[in-house]
Every structure is written in C-alpha cells, then in structure tokens.
C-alpha positions in Angstrom: 108.1 68.5 108.7 110.8 71.0 109.4 111.8 71.8 113.0 109.2 75.2 113.1 106.1 73.6 111.9 106.4 70.4 114.3 107.5 73.0 117.1 104.1 75.1 116.5 102.3 72.0 116.0 103.6 70.4 119.1 103.5 73.6 121.3 100.0 74.7 119.8 98.7 70.5 120.4 97.6 71.0 117.0 95.7 68.3 115.0 95.5 67.2 111.4 92.8 68.9 109.7 90.4 66.9 107.5 90.7 69.4 104.6 94.5 69.9 105.0 96.8 71.2 107.4 96.9 71.3 110.9 94.3 73.3 113.6 93.4 73.7 116.8 90.4 75.1 118.6 91.2 77.7 121.2 88.0 79.7 121.6 84.0 78.5 121.7 81.7 80.5 123.7 79.6 79.3 126.3 76.3 81.0 125.1 74.7 79.6 122.3 72.1 80.5 119.3 69.0 78.2 119.7 68.0 76.5 116.5 64.9 78.4 116.5 66.0 81.7 115.7 68.5 80.4 113.6 68.1 79.7 109.6 66.6 76.4 109.2 70.2 75.1 107.3 71.6 74.8 110.8 70.5 71.5 112.4 70.6 72.7 115.8 71.9 75.5 117.9 75.3 76.8 117.4 77.7 78.9 119.9 77.8 82.4 119.9 81.5 81.7 117.5 84.6 79.8 117.5 88.1 80.0 117.1 90.8 78.3 115.7 94.7 78.1 114.9 95.3 76.6 112.1 98.4 76.0 110.2 99.5 74.7 106.6 102.3 74.1 104.8 103.6 74.6 101.4 103.9 70.8 100.4 100.1 70.7 101.2 96.5 72.8 100.7 93.2 73.4 102.0 90.8 71.7 100.0 88.0 73.6 98.9 85.1 73.2 101.0 82.2 75.3 102.1 80.3 75.8 105.8 77.3 77.1 106.9 78.6 80.5 108.2 80.9 83.5 107.7 84.2 82.5 108.3 86.7 85.6 109.4 90.9 84.6 108.5 93.6 86.4 110.3 96.9 85.9 109.8 99.8 85.3 112.4 102.8 84.6 110.7 105.3 82.7 108.1 104.2 82.8 104.3 102.1 85.1 103.4 98.5 82.9 102.5 96.2 82.3 99.2 92.8 81.6 99.7 90.9 80.7 96.7 87.1 81.6 96.9 84.4 80.2 94.7 81.4 82.6 95.2 77.4 81.4 94.8 77.5 82.7 90.5 80.5 81.3 90.2 82.8 83.9 89.9 86.1 82.4 91.6 88.5 85.3 93.3 92.5 84.4 94.5 92.9 86.7 97.9 96.0 87.1 99.9 96.2 86.9 103.4 99.4 88.5 104.8 101.1 91.9 105.9 102.4 92.8 102.5 100.1 95.6 102.2 102.2 97.4 99.5 101.5 94.6 97.1 97.2 94.5 98.4 97.9 91.7 100.5 95.6 91.7 103.8 95.8 90.8 107.5 91.9 89.3 107.7 90.0 88.6 104.8 85.9 87.6 105.2 84.7 84.4 103.3 81.5 84.5 103.3 78.3 81.8 104.1 78.4 79.3 101.4 81.2 80.1 99.1 83.0 77.0 98.1 87.0 78.2 99.7 90.8 76.5 99.6 93.7 77.7 100.7 97.5 77.5 99.9 101.0 78.9 101.1 102.2 81.7 99.1 105.8 80.8 99.2 108.0 77.5 98.3 109.2 75.4 101.6 107.0 77.4 104.3 104.2 77.3 105.8 101.3 80.3 107.2 100.0 80.1 110.4 96.9 82.1 110.7 93.6 82.4 113.1 90.3 81.4 111.4 86.7 83.1 113.8 83.5 82.0 112.4 80.5 82.9 113.7 77.6 81.2 114.2 80.4 78.8 116.0 81.7 76.2 113.9 79.9 72.6 113.7 81.7 69.9 111.6 78.1 69.3 110.6 77.8 72.4 108.9 80.9 71.6 106.6 81.0 70.0 103.4 84.6 69.3 101.1 84.4 69.4 97.7 84.0 66.5 95.4 86.1 67.4 92.2 84.0 65.8 89.6 80.6 67.9 91.1 82.1 70.8 91.4 83.8 71.0 88.0 79.9 70.2 86.6 78.5 73.3 88.5 81.5 75.6 87.4 83.3 74.3 84.2 85.2 77.4 83.5 87.1 76.8 86.7 88.1 73.3 86.4 92.0 74.2 86.7 91.6 75.9 90.0 89.0 73.3 90.9 91.5 70.3 89.9 94.3 71.6 91.7 92.7 72.0 95.1 90.2 69.1 95.6 91.6 65.8 96.7 88.5 63.5 95.6 
C-alpha cells in the first residue's frame, strides 16, 4: 500500500470492506423509516439515509454485489472509477465516475436498487477515493455478494466480466 493510500486509510479510520477496498461510515440519519412503511423486502426499520467513504486500489476490485436500495456514488479524488452494472434484464453497462467530463465521466452516479454492481480503478498503480450514499439507509442485511457460478448461470453472455469481478 503506497503512502497516499495509507494516509487516507489511517487518517479516516477506514476498515476493509467485504466486497473489496476500504470504507468508513460517515453518516447515519437519526430518523428511521418503520418496517411497516417499507416494502416487504426489508427485514426491519431503516435509517432515512447513510453515507460512507470508500477507497479502492488498482490491485483490488469491488466484487459484484447488490443491495435493496439505490446507491449514489460521489467522486472525491485519485483515479476515475469504473462502476460495472448488470440490471435485472441482464443489460451490462460500464460507467465511469470521475472528473474527465469531456470523456463522458460523471462526478455522481446512481446504481438502481437490486442491480448487480462491481467497481474497479481506471488507472494502474492508483486508487479511487469516492463516497456512497444509500437511501433508505444501508444495513448489511440488505447486502448480497454474488457467487460467480450462480451469476454466470443467470447471465451466461456476461461470463467474462462476471469472472473478472467475483471472488467465489
């Protein structure tokens, strides 16, 4: 881990994330949405909103996973970041979150609820530092890490990208 990455991880007290990279929860609203007003897919009440810092290095990736909520990505610094999305119909898109606006990059991106998504750093020997906002608020009960064989079985035409961005 280079010194810039160590400094960010240490100063912001970031922890390893199960999907890859490092994260630190920075916000969890005090207010909650009661379970009876949420769709049945949620196991309980959820905070209105949550936010995290997320840091990914080019020698790692964020593995395909999905959550039950929309997730908005915000670019902060380092290399631009690819966000790979597979929607419910099996359409794959590679989006680039960054500040190279003339190249079609965007500083914010929303991943719709229930889509499979992964991320990877665009440049080699670099890192991407971003933030993620989730509403209703994130809970690890809403997190599902993809299993390679099951996802390939569901989307066989995407086996290359699925194999590249899954670990099991």
